[in-house]
MIDREN-517665 format. One record per residue: x negated, z, y of N, C-alpha, C, CB in turn; residue number from 0; residue in one letter; chain. Coordinates in steps of 0.05 Angstrom, whole numbers, padded with zeros to 5 digits. Glycine has a CB too. Example, Ala and Ser with C-alpha at 12.3 -4.5 7.8 and 13.67 -1.06 7.14 Angstrom:
REM residues 2
+--------+--------+--------+--------+--------+--------+--------+--------+--------+--------+--------+--------+-----+---------+--------+
:    n_X :    n_Z :    n_Y :   ca_X :   ca_Z :   ca_Y :    c_X :    c_Z :    c_Y :   cb_X :   cb_Z :   cb_Y : num : residuo : cadena :
+--------+--------+--------+--------+--------+--------+--------+--------+--------+--------+--------+--------+-----+---------+--------+
: -00264 :  00156 : -00114 : -00246 :  00156 : -00090 : -00264 :  00156 : -00066 : -00226 :  00181 : -00089 :   0 :       A :      A :
: -00257 :  00142 : -00045 : -00273 :  00143 : -00021 : -00258 :  00157 :  00001 : -00282 :  00114 : -00012 :   1 :       S :      A :
+--------+--------+--------+--------+--------+--------+--------+--------+--------+--------+--------+--------+-----+---------+--------+
***
This chain:
REM residues 117
+--------+--------+--------+--------+--------+--------+--------+--------+--------+--------+--------+--------+-----+---------+--------+
:    n_X :    n_Z :    n_Y :   ca_X :   ca_Z :   ca_Y :    c_X :    c_Z :    c_Y :   cb_X :   cb_Z :   cb_Y : num : residuo : cadena :
+--------+--------+--------+--------+--------+--------+--------+--------+--------+--------+--------+--------+-----+---------+--------+
:  00410 : -00084 :  00078 :  00394 : -00059 :  00078 :  00394 : -00055 :  00116 :  00357 : -00063 :  00060 :   0 :       M :      A :
:  00399 : -00031 :  00121 :  00401 : -00014 :  00153 :  00372 : -00010 :  00167 :  00415 :  00021 :  00150 :   1 :       G :      A :
:  00391 :  00019 :  00171 :  00353 :  00029 :  00193 :  00329 :  00015 :  00191 :  00335 :  00060 :  00183 :   2 :       P :      A :
:  00305 :  00016 :  00205 :  00286 :  00029 :  00183 :  00272 :  00043 :  00172 :  00278 :  00025 :  00179 :   3 :       P :      A :
:  00271 :  00037 :  00148 :  00255 :  00056 :  00121 :  00227 :  00055 :  00134 :  00254 :  00038 :  00083 :   4 :       L :      A :
:  00219 :  00092 :  00122 :  00190 :  00105 :  00114 :  00173 :  00084 :  00094 :  00195 :  00137 :  00096 :   5 :       P :      A :
:  00158 :  00067 :  00084 :  00145 :  00055 :  00074 :  00123 :  00056 :  00066 :  00145 :  00044 :  00081 :   6 :       T :      A :
:  00102 :  00066 :  00046 :  00077 :  00068 :  00047 :  00071 :  00039 :  00035 :  00066 :  00093 :  00035 :   7 :       T :      A :
:  00051 :  00029 :  00049 :  00028 :  00015 :  00023 :  00001 :  00008 :  00021 :  00034 : -00008 :  00015 :   8 :       L :      A :
: -00006 :  00008 : -00004 : -00039 :  00038 : -00019 : -00049 :  00008 : -00025 : -00033 :  00073 : -00062 :   9 :       I :      A :
: -00064 : -00021 : -00008 : -00072 : -00040 : -00014 : -00099 : -00047 : -00014 : -00061 : -00052 : -00003 :  10 :       V :      A :
: -00103 : -00063 : -00020 : -00142 : -00074 : -00029 : -00151 : -00106 : -00019 : -00149 : -00075 : -00073 :  11 :       A :      A :
: -00169 : -00100 : -00011 : -00181 : -00130 :  00002 : -00199 : -00125 : -00024 : -00200 : -00133 :  00039 :  12 :       L :      A :
: -00197 : -00150 : -00051 : -00204 : -00156 : -00058 : -00238 : -00155 : -00056 : -00191 : -00167 : -00057 :  13 :       P :      A :
: -00263 : -00142 : -00087 : -00291 : -00138 : -00056 : -00295 : -00175 : -00079 : -00335 : -00092 : -00056 :  14 :       G :      A :
: -00330 : -00179 : -00074 : -00333 : -00177 : -00084 : -00351 : -00200 : -00115 : -00317 : -00166 : -00075 :  15 :       P :      A :
: -00347 : -00222 : -00120 : -00331 : -00221 : -00142 : -00294 : -00220 : -00161 : -00342 : -00209 : -00144 :  16 :       G :      A :
: -00287 : -00213 : -00148 : -00253 : -00195 : -00160 : -00239 : -00225 : -00138 : -00243 : -00142 : -00143 :  17 :       E :      A :
: -00232 : -00230 : -00170 : -00197 : -00244 : -00154 : -00186 : -00238 : -00135 : -00173 : -00241 : -00165 :  18 :       A :      A :
: -00151 : -00253 : -00139 : -00128 : -00250 : -00128 : -00115 : -00257 : -00152 : -00123 : -00264 : -00104 :  19 :       Y :      A :
: -00129 : -00267 : -00173 : -00099 : -00277 : -00191 : -00091 : -00256 : -00225 : -00107 : -00318 : -00202 :  20 :       S :      A :
: -00075 : -00263 : -00234 : -00058 : -00237 : -00246 : -00054 : -00212 : -00234 : -00069 : -00229 : -00268 :  21 :       G :      A :
: -00059 : -00206 : -00208 : -00046 : -00198 : -00201 : -00023 : -00190 : -00173 : -00057 : -00192 : -00209 :  22 :       K :      A :
: -00017 : -00171 : -00161 :  00002 : -00170 : -00149 : -00009 : -00170 : -00117 :  00018 : -00149 : -00160 :  23 :       Q :      A :
:  00002 : -00193 : -00102 : -00016 : -00200 : -00064 :  00018 : -00195 : -00062 : -00039 : -00247 : -00047 :  24 :       V :      A :
:  00008 : -00183 : -00026 :  00025 : -00181 : -00005 :  00011 : -00195 :  00011 :  00032 : -00156 :  00005 :  25 :       V :      A :
:  00022 : -00206 :  00031 :  00012 : -00211 :  00053 :  00028 : -00203 :  00088 :  00007 : -00240 :  00046 :  26 :       T :      A :
:  00004 : -00193 :  00107 :  00019 : -00194 :  00119 :  00016 : -00202 :  00138 :  00026 : -00181 :  00120 :  27 :       V :      A :
:  00028 : -00211 :  00160 :  00016 : -00220 :  00186 :  00013 : -00202 :  00217 :  00031 : -00243 :  00191 :  28 :       G :      A :
: -00009 : -00201 :  00235 : -00020 : -00191 :  00247 : -00018 : -00218 :  00271 : -00045 : -00178 :  00233 :  29 :       V :      A :
:  00001 : -00218 :  00290 : -00008 : -00236 :  00316 :  00004 : -00266 :  00302 : -00050 : -00236 :  00323 :  30 :       G :      A :
: -00024 : -00284 :  00290 : -00021 : -00310 :  00292 : -00031 : -00309 :  00260 : -00037 : -00327 :  00318 :  31 :       T :      A :
: -00045 : -00294 :  00253 : -00058 : -00301 :  00235 : -00047 : -00272 :  00203 : -00093 : -00304 :  00252 :  32 :       T :      A :
: -00039 : -00287 :  00183 : -00024 : -00279 :  00154 : -00062 : -00266 :  00133 : -00001 : -00323 :  00136 :  33 :       V :      A :
: -00057 : -00245 :  00135 : -00075 : -00238 :  00111 : -00068 : -00222 :  00090 : -00095 : -00227 :  00118 :  34 :       Y :      A :
: -00088 : -00234 :  00060 : -00070 : -00231 :  00034 : -00096 : -00204 :  00032 : -00066 : -00265 :  00004 :  35 :       R :      A :
: -00079 : -00185 :  00014 : -00086 : -00158 : -00004 : -00074 : -00163 : -00038 : -00067 : -00127 :  00013 :  36 :       F :      A :
: -00091 : -00139 : -00053 : -00077 : -00136 : -00076 : -00058 : -00110 : -00076 : -00097 : -00135 : -00099 :  37 :       L :      A :
: -00035 : -00108 : -00071 : -00024 : -00085 : -00078 : -00026 : -00070 : -00093 : -00009 : -00085 : -00079 :  38 :       L :      A :
: -00035 : -00049 : -00087 : -00042 : -00029 : -00117 : -00015 : -00006 : -00129 : -00075 : -00003 : -00106 :  39 :       K :      A :
:  00006 :  00004 : -00090 :  00027 :  00011 : -00098 :  00035 :  00016 : -00071 :  00028 :  00032 : -00119 :  40 :       D :      A :
:  00074 :  00014 : -00081 :  00094 :  00024 : -00044 :  00100 :  00045 : -00056 :  00129 :  00004 : -00027 :  41 :       A :      A :
:  00115 :  00053 : -00049 :  00138 :  00071 : -00045 :  00153 :  00070 : -00022 :  00131 :  00094 : -00046 :  42 :       Y :      A :
:  00180 :  00082 : -00013 :  00193 :  00085 :  00010 :  00201 :  00105 :  00003 :  00209 :  00068 :  00021 :  43 :       V :      A :
:  00201 :  00119 :  00037 :  00200 :  00159 :  00027 :  00225 :  00158 :  00038 :  00174 :  00190 :  00044 :  44 :       D :      A :
:  00242 :  00154 :  00021 :  00281 :  00150 :  00036 :  00297 :  00177 :  00022 :  00304 :  00110 :  00022 :  45 :       D :      A :
:  00288 :  00202 :  00024 :  00302 :  00216 :  00024 :  00331 :  00224 :  00002 :  00304 :  00212 :  00043 :  46 :       P :      A :
:  00344 :  00197 :  00012 :  00381 :  00207 : -00007 :  00371 :  00179 : -00020 :  00427 :  00209 :  00016 :  47 :       S :      A :
:  00337 :  00162 : -00038 :  00329 :  00152 : -00055 :  00358 :  00128 : -00067 :  00318 :  00177 : -00072 :  48 :       G :      A :
:  00372 :  00118 : -00053 :  00379 :  00105 : -00050 :  00365 :  00073 : -00048 :  00388 :  00116 : -00037 :  49 :       F :      A :
:  00340 :  00075 : -00019 :  00326 :  00049 : -00025 :  00297 :  00058 : -00046 :  00315 :  00034 :  00008 :  50 :       I :      A :
:  00289 :  00044 : -00062 :  00272 :  00038 : -00068 :  00247 :  00012 : -00057 :  00281 :  00039 : -00087 :  51 :       H :      A :
:  00223 :  00015 : -00066 :  00204 : -00002 : -00066 :  00216 : -00037 : -00076 :  00181 :  00013 : -00087 :  52 :       W :      A :
:  00220 : -00028 : -00098 :  00225 : -00056 : -00111 :  00246 : -00069 : -00097 :  00232 : -00055 : -00142 :  53 :       P :      A :
:  00272 : -00052 : -00090 :  00280 : -00076 : -00069 :  00275 : -00090 : -00045 :  00297 : -00074 : -00064 :  54 :       D :      A :
:  00265 : -00069 : -00035 :  00239 : -00072 : -00017 :  00219 : -00104 : -00020 :  00218 : -00044 : -00027 :  55 :       I :      A :
:  00216 : -00112 : -00043 :  00200 : -00120 : -00059 :  00213 : -00142 : -00054 :  00196 : -00109 : -00084 :  56 :       W :      A :
:  00230 : -00144 : -00060 :  00256 : -00160 : -00084 :  00262 : -00182 : -00050 :  00300 : -00127 : -00102 :  57 :       Q :      A :
:  00255 : -00173 : -00042 :  00279 : -00177 : -00003 :  00258 : -00202 :  00009 :  00277 : -00135 :  00032 :  58 :       Y :      A :
:  00236 : -00188 :  00000 :  00216 : -00194 :  00019 :  00199 : -00222 :  00009 :  00197 : -00168 :  00023 :  59 :       V :      A :
:  00189 : -00214 : -00028 :  00179 : -00237 : -00040 :  00176 : -00263 : -00034 :  00189 : -00239 : -00056 :  60 :       R :      A :
:  00192 : -00281 : -00022 :  00195 : -00314 : -00027 :  00181 : -00313 :  00006 :  00237 : -00332 : -00034 :  61 :       D :      A :
:  00184 : -00301 :  00023 :  00180 : -00305 :  00057 :  00148 : -00300 :  00062 :  00201 : -00278 :  00079 :  62 :       H :      A :
:  00130 : -00326 :  00074 :  00111 : -00310 :  00082 :  00102 : -00317 :  00109 :  00091 : -00309 :  00063 :  63 :       R :      A :
:  00092 : -00286 :  00128 :  00075 : -00268 :  00113 :  00105 : -00255 :  00098 :  00052 : -00246 :  00134 :  64 :       P :      A :
:  00085 : -00237 :  00078 :  00117 : -00220 :  00064 :  00127 : -00204 :  00081 :  00116 : -00200 :  00036 :  65 :       N :      A :
:  00101 : -00192 :  00111 :  00109 : -00174 :  00122 :  00106 : -00179 :  00153 :  00097 : -00153 :  00111 :  66 :       F :      A :
:  00111 : -00176 :  00182 :  00092 : -00183 :  00203 :  00094 : -00153 :  00221 :  00101 : -00213 :  00221 :  67 :       Q :      A :
:  00073 : -00148 :  00229 :  00075 : -00127 :  00247 :  00070 : -00106 :  00278 :  00069 : -00122 :  00236 :  68 :       T :      A :
:  00068 : -00087 :  00275 :  00083 : -00093 :  00298 :  00065 : -00061 :  00310 :  00125 : -00095 :  00293 :  69 :       Q :      A :
:  00072 : -00036 :  00322 :  00046 : -00026 :  00339 :  00021 : -00028 :  00346 :  00043 : -00013 :  00337 :  70 :       G :      A :
:  00024 :  00001 :  00354 :  00002 :  00004 :  00360 : -00029 :  00007 :  00351 :  00007 :  00015 :  00368 :  71 :       A :      A :
: -00026 :  00009 :  00301 : -00037 :  00013 :  00300 : -00044 : -00014 :  00271 : -00036 :  00038 :  00307 :  72 :       D :      A :
: -00036 : -00034 :  00277 : -00019 : -00064 :  00271 : -00048 : -00070 :  00256 : -00006 : -00090 :  00305 :  73 :       A :      A :
: -00071 : -00075 :  00288 : -00093 : -00090 :  00280 : -00116 : -00073 :  00258 : -00107 : -00099 :  00310 :  74 :       G :      A :
: -00103 : -00036 :  00249 : -00111 : -00046 :  00231 : -00119 : -00055 :  00204 : -00114 : -00044 :  00236 :  75 :       Q :      A :
: -00106 : -00076 :  00191 : -00107 : -00096 :  00176 : -00133 : -00104 :  00177 : -00090 : -00115 :  00183 :  76 :       F :      A :
: -00129 : -00119 :  00207 : -00153 : -00130 :  00189 : -00194 : -00116 :  00190 : -00152 : -00165 :  00201 :  77 :       K :      A :
: -00189 : -00097 :  00199 : -00219 : -00077 :  00206 : -00220 : -00074 :  00163 : -00210 : -00030 :  00236 :  78 :       K :      A :
: -00197 : -00076 :  00147 : -00201 : -00075 :  00118 : -00222 : -00090 :  00123 : -00180 : -00086 :  00096 :  79 :       I :      A :
: -00246 : -00082 :  00089 : -00278 : -00075 :  00081 : -00268 : -00099 :  00051 : -00290 : -00028 :  00072 :  80 :       K :      A :
: -00285 : -00116 :  00053 : -00285 : -00118 :  00008 : -00285 : -00095 :  00002 : -00315 : -00130 : -00015 :  81 :       P :      A :
: -00268 : -00095 : -00015 : -00278 : -00073 : -00040 : -00263 : -00047 : -00026 : -00320 : -00069 : -00045 :  82 :       G :      A :
: -00253 : -00044 : -00010 : -00239 : -00018 :  00003 : -00204 : -00013 :  00001 : -00247 : -00021 :  00035 :  83 :       Q :      A :
: -00201 : -00004 : -00002 : -00168 :  00003 : -00016 : -00150 :  00021 :  00017 : -00171 :  00035 : -00056 :  84 :       T :      A :
: -00130 :  00016 :  00024 : -00131 :  00029 :  00046 : -00095 :  00040 :  00035 : -00141 :  00008 :  00078 :  85 :       V :      A :
: -00084 :  00065 :  00045 : -00056 :  00074 :  00054 : -00034 :  00072 :  00075 : -00057 :  00091 :  00055 :  86 :       T :      A :
: -00034 :  00047 :  00078 : -00015 :  00056 :  00108 :  00010 :  00052 :  00102 : -00020 :  00039 :  00137 :  87 :       I :      A :
:  00011 :  00075 :  00126 :  00055 :  00082 :  00126 :  00058 :  00090 :  00150 :  00074 :  00114 :  00103 :  88 :       K :      A :
:  00096 :  00066 :  00154 :  00096 :  00060 :  00178 :  00132 :  00057 :  00176 :  00073 :  00032 :  00186 :  89 :       G :      A :
:  00132 :  00039 :  00183 :  00164 :  00033 :  00183 :  00183 :  00017 :  00184 :  00172 :  00040 :  00194 :  90 :       M :      A :
:  00196 :  00009 :  00157 :  00197 : -00023 :  00149 :  00228 : -00038 :  00158 :  00192 : -00025 :  00111 :  91 :       F :      A :
:  00230 : -00043 :  00180 :  00266 : -00049 :  00192 :  00274 : -00082 :  00174 :  00267 : -00056 :  00242 :  92 :       A :      A :
:  00286 : -00081 :  00159 :  00290 : -00102 :  00141 :  00304 : -00130 :  00151 :  00306 : -00090 :  00119 :  93 :       P :      A :
:  00317 : -00134 :  00176 :  00336 : -00153 :  00197 :  00309 : -00160 :  00203 :  00360 : -00141 :  00225 :  94 :       M :      A :
:  00283 : -00164 :  00216 :  00265 : -00181 :  00224 :  00231 : -00181 :  00199 :  00262 : -00168 :  00259 :  95 :       D :      A :
:  00232 : -00169 :  00175 :  00218 : -00160 :  00161 :  00187 : -00154 :  00176 :  00221 : -00179 :  00138 :  96 :       R :      A :
:  00190 : -00132 :  00198 :  00167 : -00125 :  00200 :  00183 : -00094 :  00198 :  00149 : -00138 :  00226 :  97 :       T :      A :
:  00143 : -00088 :  00196 :  00126 : -00060 :  00190 :  00120 : -00059 :  00212 :  00101 : -00057 :  00171 :  98 :       F :      A :
:  00132 : -00023 :  00225 :  00102 : -00022 :  00244 :  00098 :  00000 :  00233 :  00099 : -00020 :  00280 :  99 :       E :      A :
:  00061 :  00004 :  00236 :  00038 :  00019 :  00229 :  00041 :  00051 :  00237 :  00012 :  00006 :  00243 : 100 :       V :      A :
:  00046 :  00064 :  00231 :  00047 :  00096 :  00244 :  00020 :  00102 :  00230 :  00077 :  00120 :  00234 : 101 :       V :      A :
:  00010 :  00104 :  00214 : -00015 :  00122 :  00207 : -00032 :  00093 :  00183 : -00002 :  00161 :  00187 : 102 :       S :      A :
: -00053 :  00085 :  00182 : -00081 :  00096 :  00168 : -00097 :  00097 :  00144 : -00082 :  00114 :  00169 : 103 :       V :      A :
: -00101 :  00109 :  00134 : -00126 :  00121 :  00123 : -00140 :  00113 :  00089 : -00117 :  00155 :  00125 : 104 :       D :      A :
: -00174 :  00115 :  00088 : -00175 :  00102 :  00070 : -00178 :  00110 :  00054 : -00184 :  00089 :  00070 : 105 :       V :      A :
: -00169 :  00098 :  00030 : -00171 :  00110 :  00009 : -00141 :  00117 : -00013 : -00184 :  00134 :  00019 : 106 :       G :      A :
: -00139 :  00112 : -00025 : -00112 :  00106 : -00049 : -00092 :  00145 : -00030 : -00132 :  00110 : -00106 : 107 :       A :      A :
: -00099 :  00151 : -00029 : -00078 :  00183 : -00021 : -00080 :  00201 : -00037 : -00046 :  00183 : -00019 : 108 :       G :      A :
: -00053 :  00200 : -00047 : -00035 :  00217 : -00068 : -00046 :  00210 : -00105 :  00004 :  00205 : -00063 : 109 :       V :      A :
: -00055 :  00177 : -00088 : -00049 :  00157 : -00118 : -00085 :  00174 : -00121 : -00042 :  00104 : -00116 : 110 :       F :      A :
: -00096 :  00172 : -00110 : -00122 :  00170 : -00114 : -00123 :  00182 : -00148 : -00140 :  00188 : -00089 : 111 :       A :      A :
: -00142 :  00166 : -00156 : -00159 :  00188 : -00187 : -00162 :  00211 : -00177 : -00195 :  00179 : -00202 : 112 :       P :      A :
: -00167 :  00244 : -00203 : -00171 :  00265 : -00195 : -00202 :  00272 : -00189 : -00159 :  00278 : -00213 : 113 :       G :      A :
: -00211 :  00280 : -00182 : -00239 :  00283 : -00174 : -00245 :  00300 : -00194 : -00246 :  00293 : -00147 : 114 :       H :      A :
: -00271 :  00297 : -00217 : -00277 :  00323 : -00214 : -00295 :  00324 : -00215 : -00269 :  00340 : -00224 : 115 :       K :      A :
: -00303 :  00361 : -00211 : -00327 :  00370 : -00202 : -00348 :  00387 : -00225 : -00320 :  00388 : -00179 : 116 :       Y :      A :
+--------+--------+--------+--------+--------+--------+--------+--------+--------+--------+--------+--------+-----+---------+--------+
***
């Protein structure tokens, strides 16, 4: 893998009474603290189509934490509340498994279920 890749993670912090078991978990390091989230979805915004999310997951899944964050918005991970889903866009650097946070939006973004009015 080469230069940083624009990557989007859609994660959730389990709510009260919800467990991690049987679900895909991603760990994110913020400074010296490691956070665990349920990984709802993830994708790579690679216009060439050469790199896909399964390629990145294969690369980071055996490391703890899977990603080490950096950037001005890296602290947003500790603000996620139980039961909340968040869409995090950033740049993944394969050389050192860093994920530089670019934007954080509450909700599943375009992957959220459609609204009925």
